[in-house]
C-alpha positions in Angstrom: -11.3 0.9 -4.9 -13.5 -2.1 -4.4 -10.5 -4.4 -5.0 -8.5 -2.6 -2.3 -11.2 -2.9 0.4 -11.9 -6.5 -0.7 -8.2 -7.3 -0.2 -8.4 -5.7 3.3 -11.5 -7.7 4.1 -9.9 -11.0 3.1 -7.0 -10.3 5.4 -9.3 -9.3 8.2 -11.3 -12.5 7.9 -8.2 -14.6 7.7 -6.3 -13.1 10.6 -9.2 -12.3 13.0 -12.0 -14.6 12.2 -10.5 -17.9 10.9 -7.6 -18.0 13.3 -8.6 -20.0 16.4 -5.7 -18.8 18.6 -6.2 -15.1 19.4 -3.4 -12.5 19.1 -2.0 -10.6 22.0 -3.6 -7.5 23.3 -0.7 -5.4 22.0 -1.1 -6.8 18.5 -4.9 -6.2 18.6 -4.4 -2.6 19.8 -1.8 -1.7 17.3 -3.8 -3.1 14.4 -7.0 -1.3 15.6 -5.1 2.0 15.6 -3.9 1.4 12.1 -7.4 0.5 10.9 -8.7 3.7 12.5 -6.0 5.8 10.8 -6.6 4.3 7.4 -10.4 4.8 7.6 -10.0 8.4 9.0 -7.5 9.5 6.3 -9.6 7.9 3.6 -12.7 9.6 4.7 -11.1 13.0 5.1 -9.5 12.7 1.6 -12.9 12.3 0.1 -14.7 14.8 2.3 -12.1 17.6 1.9 -12.4 19.5 -1.4 -9.1 19.1 -3.4 -8.9 22.9 -3.8 -11.1 24.2 -6.6 -10.2 27.6 -8.0 -13.1 27.7 -10.5 -16.1 25.6 -11.1 -16.7 25.9 -14.8 -14.9 25.0 -18.0 -15.1 28.6 -19.3 -12.6 29.6 -16.7 -9.9 27.5 -18.3 -9.8 30.1 -21.1 -8.2 32.5 -18.7 -4.7 32.4 -17.3 -4.7 29.6 -14.7 -2.7 29.8 -11.5 0.6 27.9 -11.5 0.3 24.1 -11.3 -3.5 24.2 -11.6 -5.4 21.9 -14.0 -9.0 21.5 -15.1 -10.5 18.2 -14.0 -13.7 17.3 -15.6 -14.7 14.8 -13.0 -14.1 17.4 -10.3 -16.2 19.9 -12.1 -13.6 22.7 -12.1 -10.0 23.8 -11.9 -8.0 22.1 -9.1 -5.2 24.0 -7.5 -1.8 22.2 -7.4 -3.2 19.1 -9.0 -1.0 16.1 -8.2 -2.9 13.5 -10.2 -6.4 11.9 -10.5 -6.4 8.7 -8.6 -8.5 6.2 -10.6 -8.4 3.6 -7.7 -10.0 6.0 -5.3 -12.0 8.0 -7.9 -10.9 11.4 -6.6 -8.6 14.2 -7.8 -5.6 14.8 -5.5 -5.0 18.5 -5.2 -3.8 21.2 -2.8 -6.2 20.5 0.1 -6.6 16.8 0.2 -3.0 15.7 -0.8 -2.1 15.5 2.9 -4.8 13.0 3.6 -4.0 11.0 0.5 -0.4 10.6 1.5 -1.5 9.6 5.0 -3.9 7.1 3.6 -1.1 5.6 1.4 1.4 5.4 4.3 -1.1 3.9 6.8 -2.4 1.5 4.2 1.1 0.3 3.6 1.6 -0.1 7.3 -1.6 -2.1 7.5 -0.5 -4.4 4.6 2.9 -4.8 6.1 1.4 -5.8 9.5 -0.8 -8.4 7.9 2.3 -9.8 6.1 4.2 -9.9 9.4 1.4 -11.7 11.2 1.3 -14.2 8.4 5.0 -14.7 8.6 4.9 -15.3 12.3 2.7 -18.4 11.7 4.6 -19.4 8.5 7.8 -19.4 10.5 6.3 -21.8 12.9 5.6 -24.2 10.0 9.2 -23.7 8.7 10.6 -24.3 12.2 8.6 -27.5 12.4 9.9 -28.6 9.0 13.5 -28.1 10.2 12.8 -30.1 13.4 11.4 -33.0 11.5 14.2 -33.2 9.0 16.0 -36.1 10.7 12.9 -38.3 10.7 12.2 -40.9 8.1 8.9 -41.4 6.4 8.2 -44.5 8.4 8.7 -42.7 11.7 6.5 -39.8 10.5 3.8 -42.1 9.5 3.5 -43.2 13.1 2.3 -39.7 13.9 -1.4 -39.4 14.6 -1.8 -36.8 11.8 -0.4 -39.1 9.0 -1.8 -42.5 9.9 -4.8 -42.0 7.6 -3.0 -40.0 5.0 -2.5 -41.2 1.5 1.2 -40.4 1.9 1.5 -43.4 4.2 -0.3 -45.9 2.0 1.6 -49.0 1.0 3.6 -48.7 -2.1 3.2 -51.0 -5.1 5.5 -54.1 -5.2 7.6 -52.5 -8.0 8.6 -49.8 -5.5 9.6 -52.1 -2.7 13.3 -51.8 -3.5 13.1 -48.0 -3.4 11.3 -48.1 -0.1 14.3 -49.8 1.5 16.5 -46.7 1.0 16.1 -44.6 4.2 17.3 -41.4 2.4 14.3 -41.6 0.0 11.9 -42.0 3.0 12.8 -38.5 4.3 10.3 -36.8 2.0 9.4 -33.2 2.0 5.8 -34.0 1.5 5.5 -36.0 4.7 7.2 -33.4 6.8 5.1 -30.6 5.3 1.9 -32.7 5.9 2.8 -33.3 9.6 3.6 -29.6 10.2 0.4 -28.4 8.4 -1.7 -30.7 10.5 0.0 -29.5 13.7 -0.6 -25.9 12.6 -4.2 -26.6 11.8 -4.8 -28.0 15.3 -3.4 -24.8 16.8 -4.8 -22.1 14.5 -7.6 -23.8 12.5 -7.7 -25.8 9.3 -9.1 -23.0 7.0 -6.7 -20.4 8.4 -3.6 -22.7 7.9 -4.4 -23.6 4.3 -5.2 -20.0 3.4 -2.0 -18.9 5.0 0.1 -20.5 2.2 -1.7 -18.3 -0.4 -1.8 -15.0 1.5 1.8 -15.0 2.5 2.8 -14.8 -1.1 0.1 -12.4 -2.1 0.7 -10.1 0.9 4.4 -10.0 0.1 4.0 -8.9 -3.5 1.2 -6.4 -2.6 3.3 -4.9 0.2 6.4 -4.5 -2.1 4.4 -3.0 -4.9 2.5 -0.6 -2.5 5.8 0.4 -0.8 7.3 1.4 -4.2 4.2 3.6 -4.9 4.4 5.2 -1.4 8.1 5.9 -1.8 7.4 7.6 -5.1 4.6 9.8 -3.6 6.7 10.8 -0.6 9.8 11.5 -2.6 7.8 13.7 -5.0 6.2 15.5 -2.1 9.6 16.1 -0.4 10.9 17.7 -3.6 7.6 19.6 -4.3 6.9 17.8 -7.5 3.8 16.0 -8.7 2.9 12.7 -10.4 1.9 14.7 -13.5 5.2 16.6 -13.5 7.7 14.4 -11.8 10.7 16.2 -13.3 9.7 19.8 -12.7 11.9 21.1 -9.9 11.1 24.9 -10.2 9.1 24.8 -7.0 11.6 22.9 -4.9 12.5 25.2 -2.0 13.8 22.7 0.6 12.3 19.6 2.1 10.7 21.2 5.2 9.3 24.2 3.2 7.9 21.8 0.6 6.2 19.6 3.2 4.7 22.6 4.9 2.9 23.5 1.7 1.2 20.1 1.8 0.9 19.2 5.5 0.6 22.6 7.1 2.9 24.7 9.3 2.9 22.5 12.4 5.0 19.3 12.0 3.6 17.8 15.2 0.2 17.3 13.4 1.6 16.0 10.1 0.9 12.4 11.0 -2.6 12.9 12.3 -5.7 12.8 10.0 -7.7 15.5 11.8 -10.6 17.5 10.3 -9.5 21.0 9.4 -5.8 20.2 9.5 -5.3 20.5 5.8 -2.8 23.1 4.5 -3.9 26.8 4.5 -1.5 27.5 1.7 -3.4 29.5 -1.0 -1.9 27.7 -4.0 -2.3 30.8 -6.3 1.5 31.5 -6.2 4.4 29.3 -5.3 7.9 30.3 -4.1 10.4 29.4 -6.8 13.6 27.4 -6.7 16.5 29.9 -7.3 18.5 27.2 -9.1 16.1 25.0 -11.1 17.2 22.4 -13.5 17.5 23.6 -17.1 15.7 20.5 -18.3 12.5 21.4 -16.4 9.8 22.0 -19.0 7.3 24.8 -18.5 3.8 23.6 -17.5 0.9 23.6 -19.9 -0.7 26.7 -18.7 2.5 28.8 -19.0 3.0 27.5 -22.6 -0.6 28.7 -23.4 0.0 32.1 -21.8 3.2 32.6 -23.7 1.5 31.8 -27.0 -1.3 34.2 -26.1 1.1 37.0 -25.3 3.0 36.3 -28.6 -0.3 36.6 -30.6 -1.1 39.9 -28.9 2.2 41.4 -29.8 1.7 40.4 -33.4 -1.7 42.1 -33.4 
């Protein structure tokens, strides 16, 4: 989790501290709302118990409720355990799964917004590169930004013949240097040079996080879990599935509010009347079947 918040902090410093030119009030307001939603959902996910059915390992010897698992780090049996998130250090179960999904979606929106803001300034540099494409190196070296640059130093005598070719003078390096210097004068030198790195990093992080968010939401819509992604015995329709996670009022599904977690008991689940034949029975049902078989033998 330290790595996640460190990445958020780097983007915050880059976009809001190092950038000389300030963003519009609309951008500031929208980003502030996203940060508030991320922090709220993250806090509620940790403060809300995941849904403990029992608090000791001895209880695992009895027949567990459907979809419940014993989690040692949670100190008991968690109802409807989705998975244990190692990044956040918390089990995701019946009660806090809503806040975990909210945290995932809002974190993705925050990462995507950082990427979009970076692309806005990166597009300015690309637009400048396109505008300077007709200029030669000699004309670009007359710019104030490049007069002291090593790119404009005199070439050795052996390269004099090459320097006479105008097509060779239209170099990418000169155009890029001019555009970066212009961007540095507008946004700040540290911000501009860090922009090259963060555009690439934010893109790959956003794409990777989007795939994880899509996986979680698709599993939730089909009433499946990360631990049992192919078990469709509890899929009773998208809206009914989401009500088991987010609560009965769809208007509040997007809001991370205290006490808004689902009131679903999690001891019994409605079953899909037409489950897939390939769905394997969960671990606790296998154990119960074996126990019943032993009793019949006795």
